[in-house]
N, C-alpha and C positions, 0 to 999 in steps of 0.2 A: 544448401544441403550440407556442404562441407562444414560450414560454421556451426550448424546444429549438431553435427556429429562430434565436433570438437568440444562443444559444451557438455555433451553427454559423457565424453571420455574424461574431461576435467572433473565433472561431478563424481564419477566413479573413483577417480584418484583421490579426491578430497575425502570422500566417504571412507575409503580404505585407510587413509592416513589418520582420520579421526578415530576410527575403530581401534587401530593399532595404538594410538595415543591413550585412549581410555584403558586398554588392556595393560599397557606398560605402567600407567599411573596406579591402577588397582594393585598390580603386582608389587609396585614400589611401596604403596601404603602398607600392604600386608607384610612385606619384608622389613619395613621400618618398625612395624608393630612387633614383629618377631624378634628382631635384634634389640629393640628397645625394652623388651620384657613386658609389653602390655597385652600379650595374648596368654591365656591360660587354658589348660586342658580340663575338660569335664567329661563325665560318663553320661551317655544318652542311650536310649533304646532305639533299635532299628525298626521296631513295630510297636503298635499300641499294646499296652499290658493291662488286662482287667485287674480290678482290685482283688486283693487276697491271693495273688499268684505266688507259687513257690519260685523265688528268684533263682534258686540253684538250677532249675530246669532251663530258665532263660539263658543263664551263663553258659551251661553245657552246650546249648545250641548256637552260641556265638551271637546272642541277641543284643548284647551291649557293645558299644564301640566308643572310642574317644573322639572328642570334637573340640577344636580350638575356637575360643570366643574372646572378645575383648575383655580386659580386666574389669572395666566399668560396667559390663553387662552381667557379671557373675552374680548369681543368686545366692543369698545367704545360706550357708550350710550345704551347698551343692556337692554331690558325690563326685570325687575326683579319682577314685580308685575302685576298680571292679570288686576288689576284695571286701570293700565296705558293704557289698550287697549279698555276700555269701550267708547261707543259713537264715535268711530273712524272707519276709513277705511284705508286699506293698500295702499300705493302708488305704490308698485311693488309686483311682485310674491314672495311669501314666501314658501321656501322649508321645508318640514317636518323635524323636529329635529334640524334645524339650529337656532342660536341665532338671535333675532329680534332687530336690532338697532332702536331707537326711530325715526331716520330719515326716516325710511320706513313707518311710520304711519302719516296720515294726522293730522296736528296740533301739531305734535311732534317737540319740539324745540331742536335743537342741534347747537353747535357753527359752523357757516359757512353754515348752512342749509344742504339740501340733497347733495349738490355738494361740501361741505366743502370749500366755497369761502373764501379766505384770507380776513382778516379785512381791510376795506377801499377799497376793490375791488368790481367789479360787473362782472357777467358772461354773455358772448355773444356766441351764437352758430352760426357757419358759415358752409355752405356746399361748399366744394371745390373738384375739380377733383383730382384724385390720384397724379399726378405730383406736384400739388401745395400744397399737404398735405404730402409730403415726402413719397409718395407711401404707405400710411397707416402704416408706421413704427413707428408712434408716439403713445403714450399711456398716460393715466392719470398719472400725476406726473412729466412728462417730461417738459422741458423748450424749447421754440422756439423763434427765432427772426422773426418778421413780416416785410417783405419787400413789398414795393408798387411801381408800375410804373405808371406814369401819362404822358399823351400826352399834347403838347402845353403848357409847363411850362416855365415861364420866370425866369431864374436864376439870382439872384442879384450878379453881378460880384464883387462888393465891399466886400461882405461876403466871396467870394472866394479868396480875397487878390489881385485881378488883378487891375491894375491902368493904366491910359493913360498918354502919355507924357505931360509935362506942356504946357499949351496954346492950346491944342487940345480939341475939344468938346467931351464930353462923348457920345459914340454911344449907341443908344437904343439896348439892347440885344434882339435877335430874339427868339421867342418861340421855344422850343425844347422838346423832350421827356426826362424824367429823372426817375431814380430809386433811391429810398430813403430807409433808414432804418427807418421804421415807428415807431416801438417799439423794442428796443434792446433785451428785455427779457420778455417773457410772460409765465406764468404757464398754462399747459394743464390740465384741470379738468376732461374731459371725451372725449372719442372718440367712434363714432359709425360707424362700417364698415358693409355695407349691405352684405347679403349672397346670393349666387346663388344656385339653386337646379340642380343637375346633373341628368343623366339618372337613377342612382340608387335611386334617391329621397333624397340623403344625401346633406346637405347644406355645403358650404364652403365659406370662406371670399372672397368677390369680390373686389379686389384691383385695378380694372380698372374703376369703376364707381365713383360717388361722395361720399365723406366721410364727415360725420358731426363731427366737432371739436368744443368743448366748451372751451373757453379761459377765464382767469381771468385778467381783465384790471382795472387799475385806471380809474376814471371817464374821465379825459382828454384824456387818451389813447383810451378809448372806443369811444369817439367822433371822433378821428382821424381815427380809424379803420373803423367805419361805413362810413365815408366820402370816404375813400379809396376804400371800396367795391363798392360804388355807382358811383364813378368818375374815378376809375382806375382799375388796376389788382393787386391782392394780392398773395403773396407766403409765405409759412412758411418754415423756415430753422431750422432743429433740432440741438440743442446744446448738446455737450457731457455732461455726468453727472458732476455736480459741476462746469461747465464752465459758464462764464458770457458773456452776449451779448455785442456787441461793437457798439458804435456810429460811423457812417461814413458820409463823405460829400456826397451830391447828386451826382449821376453819370450820365453823358450825353455821347452822341456819340462822341462829341468833346474831352472829357476827355479821351476816349478810343483811338481814332485815334491820337490825339495830346496830349499825357500826359505831364504834367508839368515836366521840366527838373530838375534833382536833383542839389542842390547847388554845385558849383565847376566844373560843366560840361559845355561844349561849344555846 
């Protein structure tokens, strides 16, 4: 019995020593970070803040506090002074304790805006049914190829390299349907997939309905894209990571049924 009691006492002592060691280590790490300059202060909210809230009222109620975080965990454009929030409203819902990027605040200037639009580009959002949007398998940061199909298009045969025998008049090409690579490579900025509520009341992603996709276009690409949406049918094709889009010749039914023969074949 004495030996068992001694074991219990030793276990308690070791547990106490281990706990104290962890506490001292954690405090030492924090102190090292503080003295080493690797901690930074950011402003966070004490409570959740609904979108479009007058942030002056939150400030007057002491709803914002400062919080120390590691330098490498700092979010780009994070608010570091409460004064940055005065006379403004938040664009989106703010979760208690999270860093608040300036892009979430009305009037807050950040490179590329709220959507981080690449320089020289502009954002367009389109609502596409699931098959045309890769079955909702795309996400912000992906790259896609934009394909478009038009009806009654006249294909310039000269551009396709087709010629007629000497002395024969050039026949007028007949209108046909054609699919083209509208834009070989476009960055996806944001994707919104609607949710459906089941019997249990829980929501799940609805990959059968329309999906809102926001894309970054150069101005001339944006013009082509809008025209294609209004006059034709558009599909998005997801590119693998680090892959580049490819330019292709317009494709018609004739090109599929009667493909051009490779050189050297009869």
